[in-house]
C-alpha positions as CSV (number, residue, x, y, z in Angstrom):
1,M,6.3,-5.1,-11.0
2,D,4.9,-8.5,-10.2
3,Y,3.0,-7.2,-7.1
4,Y,1.3,-4.4,-9.0
5,K,-2.1,-6.0,-9.8
6,F,-5.5,-4.5,-9.5
7,L,-9.1,-5.7,-9.4
8,C,-11.6,-3.7,-11.3
9,P,-13.5,-1.5,-8.7
10,N,-16.6,-1.6,-10.9
11,K,-17.1,-5.3,-10.4
12,E,-19.6,-6.5,-7.7
13,G,-17.2,-9.3,-6.9
14,T,-14.5,-6.8,-5.9
15,Y,-16.8,-5.1,-3.5
16,K,-18.0,-8.4,-2.1
17,F,-14.4,-9.5,-1.5
18,L,-13.4,-6.2,0.2
19,S,-16.6,-5.8,2.2
20,E,-16.4,-9.3,3.7
21,L,-12.7,-8.8,4.5
22,Y,-13.0,-5.4,6.0
23,G,-16.3,-6.1,7.7
24,S,-14.8,-9.2,9.4
25,V,-11.8,-7.2,10.6
26,A,-13.9,-4.2,11.8
27,A,-16.0,-6.7,13.8
28,V,-13.0,-7.6,16.0
29,E,-13.6,-5.7,19.3
30,E,-10.0,-4.7,19.7
31,I,-9.8,-3.1,16.2
32,D,-10.3,0.7,16.2
33,G,-10.7,1.2,12.5
34,I,-9.8,0.3,8.9
35,H,-7.1,1.9,6.8
36,L,-7.5,1.7,3.0
37,D,-4.5,1.7,0.6
38,Y,-4.2,1.2,-3.1
39,I,-7.9,2.2,-3.3
40,R,-7.4,3.6,-6.8
41,F,-6.7,2.8,-10.4
42,P,-3.1,2.0,-11.6
43,D,-1.0,5.1,-12.3
44,V,-2.1,6.4,-15.7
45,I,0.7,9.0,-15.2
46,L,3.7,8.1,-12.9
47,A,5.1,10.7,-10.6
48,E,7.9,12.5,-12.4
49,G,10.5,11.5,-9.9
50,L,10.0,7.8,-10.8
51,W,10.3,8.1,-14.6
52,D,14.0,7.3,-14.8
53,K,13.7,4.3,-12.6
54,Y,11.1,2.7,-14.8
55,G,12.5,4.0,-18.1
56,L,9.3,6.0,-18.9
57,V,8.4,9.5,-19.8
58,M,4.8,10.0,-18.7
59,D,4.1,13.6,-19.4
60,Q,0.6,12.8,-20.6
61,E,-1.9,9.9,-20.5
62,F,-1.0,7.0,-22.7
63,P,-3.6,4.3,-23.7
64,E,-1.4,1.4,-22.5
65,Y,-1.5,2.7,-19.0
66,D,-5.1,3.7,-18.8
67,Y,-7.7,1.6,-17.0
68,C,-10.3,0.2,-16.9
69,Y,-11.7,-0.7,-20.3
70,C,-13.4,-4.0,-19.3
71,D,-16.9,-4.8,-20.7
72,T,-18.5,-3.8,-17.4
73,C,-16.9,-0.3,-17.4
74,T,-17.4,0.5,-21.0
75,S,-21.0,-0.7,-21.2
76,D,-21.9,1.1,-18.0
77,F,-20.3,4.3,-19.3
78,K,-22.1,4.1,-22.6
79,E,-25.4,3.5,-20.8
80,Q,-24.7,6.5,-18.6
81,T,-23.4,8.9,-21.2
82,G,-24.1,7.5,-24.7
83,I,-20.4,7.5,-25.4
84,A,-18.7,4.4,-26.8
85,I,-15.3,5.1,-25.3
86,K,-13.4,2.5,-27.2
87,E,-14.4,4.3,-30.4
88,V,-13.2,7.7,-29.3
89,E,-9.9,8.7,-30.9
90,D,-8.4,10.2,-27.7
91,A,-10.2,9.0,-24.6
92,S,-7.9,11.1,-22.4
93,Q,-9.8,14.2,-23.6
94,V,-13.2,12.9,-22.6
95,Q,-13.9,14.5,-19.2
96,E,-17.0,12.4,-18.7
97,W,-14.8,9.3,-18.9
98,K,-12.4,10.7,-16.2
99,Q,-15.3,11.5,-14.0
100,F,-16.8,8.1,-14.5
101,R,-13.6,6.5,-13.1
102,Y,-13.5,9.0,-10.2
103,D,-17.0,8.1,-9.3
104,I,-16.4,4.3,-9.4
105,I,-13.7,4.7,-6.7
106,T,-15.8,7.1,-4.7
107,T,-18.7,4.7,-4.8
108,M,-16.6,1.8,-3.7
109,V,-15.2,3.8,-0.7
110,G,-18.7,4.9,0.3
111,R,-20.0,1.3,0.3
112,L,-17.0,0.1,2.3
113,A,-17.5,3.0,4.8
114,K,-21.0,1.8,5.5
115,V,-19.7,-1.7,6.2
116,V,-17.1,-0.4,8.6
117,H,-19.3,2.2,10.3
118,K,-22.0,-0.4,10.9
119,E,-19.4,-2.1,13.2
120,G,-19.0,1.2,15.0
121,K,-15.4,1.7,13.7
122,E,-13.7,4.4,11.7
123,I,-12.3,4.3,8.2
124,N,-9.5,6.3,6.6
125,A,-7.2,6.0,3.6
126,A,-3.8,6.6,2.2
127,V,-4.2,8.7,-0.9
128,F,-2.2,10.6,-3.5
129,P,-1.6,14.3,-2.8
130,G,-4.0,17.1,-3.8
131,P,-6.5,15.8,-4.7
132,S,-5.4,17.5,-7.9
133,I,-2.4,15.1,-8.3
134,A,-4.5,12.2,-7.1
135,K,-7.2,12.8,-9.8
136,K,-4.6,13.2,-12.5
137,L,-2.5,10.2,-11.7
138,V,-4.7,7.5,-10.2
139,R,-8.4,8.8,-10.5
140,Q,-8.8,9.5,-6.7
141,E,-11.3,12.3,-6.1
142,W,-10.8,11.6,-2.5
143,N,-12.2,14.9,-1.2
144,K,-15.7,13.4,-2.0
145,W,-15.0,10.1,-0.1
146,D,-16.9,9.2,3.1
147,L,-13.9,8.9,5.3
148,D,-13.2,9.8,9.0
149,A,-9.7,11.0,8.2
150,V,-7.3,11.3,5.2
151,Y,-3.6,10.4,5.0
152,P,-2.2,12.0,1.8
153,M,1.2,10.6,0.7
154,N,2.9,13.9,0.4
155,Y,6.2,12.5,-0.8
156,N,7.9,15.6,-2.1
157,D,10.8,13.8,-3.7
158,F,8.5,11.8,-5.9
159,Y,7.4,15.1,-7.5
160,L,10.9,16.6,-7.6
161,K,9.9,19.2,-4.9
162,N,11.5,20.5,-1.8
163,P,10.2,20.0,1.7
164,E,8.4,23.4,1.7
165,W,6.1,22.0,-1.1
166,V,4.5,19.8,1.6
167,G,2.9,22.9,3.1
168,T,1.6,24.0,-0.3
169,I,-0.1,20.7,-1.0
170,V,-1.4,20.4,2.6
171,D,-3.1,23.8,2.1
172,E,-4.9,22.4,-1.0
173,E,-5.8,19.2,0.9
174,V,-7.3,21.0,3.9
175,R,-9.3,23.3,1.6
176,A,-10.5,20.4,-0.5
177,V,-12.2,18.8,2.5
178,E,-13.4,22.2,3.7
179,G,-11.8,21.5,7.1
180,L,-14.5,18.9,7.8
181,K,-12.2,16.0,8.3
182,P,-8.7,15.7,9.6
183,I,-5.7,15.6,7.2
184,Y,-2.7,13.7,8.4
185,S,0.3,14.7,6.2
186,G,2.1,11.6,5.1
187,L,5.9,11.9,5.1
188,F,8.5,9.8,3.3
189,I,11.8,9.3,5.0
190,C,15.3,8.8,3.5
191,P,16.7,5.5,4.8
192,N,20.4,6.4,4.2
193,P,20.8,10.2,4.5
194,E,24.5,10.1,3.9
195,N,24.0,8.4,0.5
196,K,20.9,10.3,-0.8
197,T,22.8,12.3,-3.4
198,Q,24.4,9.1,-4.8
199,E,21.2,7.0,-4.7
200,N,19.7,6.4,-8.1
201,D,16.5,4.8,-6.9
202,P,14.0,7.6,-6.0
203,E,12.2,5.2,-3.7
204,N,15.2,5.4,-1.5
205,H,15.1,9.2,-1.4
206,G,12.9,11.0,1.1
207,L,13.3,13.5,3.9
208,L,16.7,14.0,5.5
209,P,17.0,14.7,9.2
210,S,17.6,18.4,8.3
211,E,14.4,18.4,6.3
212,I,11.9,16.6,8.5
213,G,11.3,19.6,10.7
214,T,10.6,21.8,7.7
215,A,8.0,19.3,6.4
216,I,6.3,19.0,9.8
217,R,6.2,22.7,10.2
218,A,4.9,23.3,6.7
219,S,2.2,20.6,7.2
220,M,1.0,22.0,10.6
221,E,1.0,25.7,9.6
222,N,-1.1,24.9,6.6
223,G,-3.9,23.2,8.6
224,A,-2.9,19.5,8.9
225,T,-4.3,17.8,12.1
226,G,-1.0,15.9,12.4
227,I,1.6,14.0,10.4
228,C,2.1,10.4,9.5
229,L,5.4,8.6,9.0
230,F,4.6,6.1,6.2
231,T,8.1,4.7,6.4
232,P,9.0,4.9,10.2
233,E,11.4,2.0,9.9
234,R,13.7,4.3,7.8
235,M,14.1,6.8,10.7
236,K,17.7,7.2,11.9
237,P,18.5,8.6,15.4
238,E,19.1,12.0,13.7
239,H,15.6,11.8,12.2
240,W,14.0,11.0,15.6
241,E,15.9,13.9,17.2
242,A,14.6,16.4,14.6
243,F,11.2,14.8,14.8
244,E,11.0,15.2,18.6
245,K,11.9,18.9,18.4
246,A,9.3,19.5,15.7
247,I,6.3,17.8,17.2
248,Y,6.4,19.8,20.4
249,V,6.2,23.2,18.7
250,D,3.0,25.1,19.0
251,Y,1.9,25.7,15.4
252,T,-1.3,27.5,16.4
253,K,-1.8,30.6,14.3
254,E,-2.5,33.8,16.2
């Protein structure tokens, strides 16, 4: 994918670029906050529902999809742990190397949060689910991030799960932040419900009108503060009808 390019988050230049950008946006009076996306490493493991589309089987970590092994990252890691990661036979088994990458992203978010908060604005992020899935696939240990809210992309079809799974993962997400910050469950909408079973591209799958109520209920009953439609432009009238019914239900547990 031509658009799929990343800057190493361990480079000071990356922080400088992002902090100047987000700081200047946050300084605009009319702006309420900053939303982070792609604040991660590239997928070392792709969600299972996408394997066929890209002709991959990613049931484990493979070196060609693992980042970042630049001189800055490898030298910093060796200084920190004494491990020369390029000389290790199977880097995927080195837990310290995983944690090192988690911490790089966590540090970047923390530094950006200070920039945004200095302007009196809030900061939140779109993240992978979990964070168990997020850590495994893209090195996001987001439960440790300094955010005002979290928007996990709970795209059940990407993980070959039914809409009820959204509730299971939301429960994990709420527990992961110990209820200290709001979780907005991110939902993925099917753009052409009548063709979903014939659609080969999983990125054109998503929730049917008959499923959106289930996903909202599962999210709210498991502690989500609210839900987020990451793909609202895909909503059909039938989606909106089911959505309106679902959002006015009282999900408060007795």
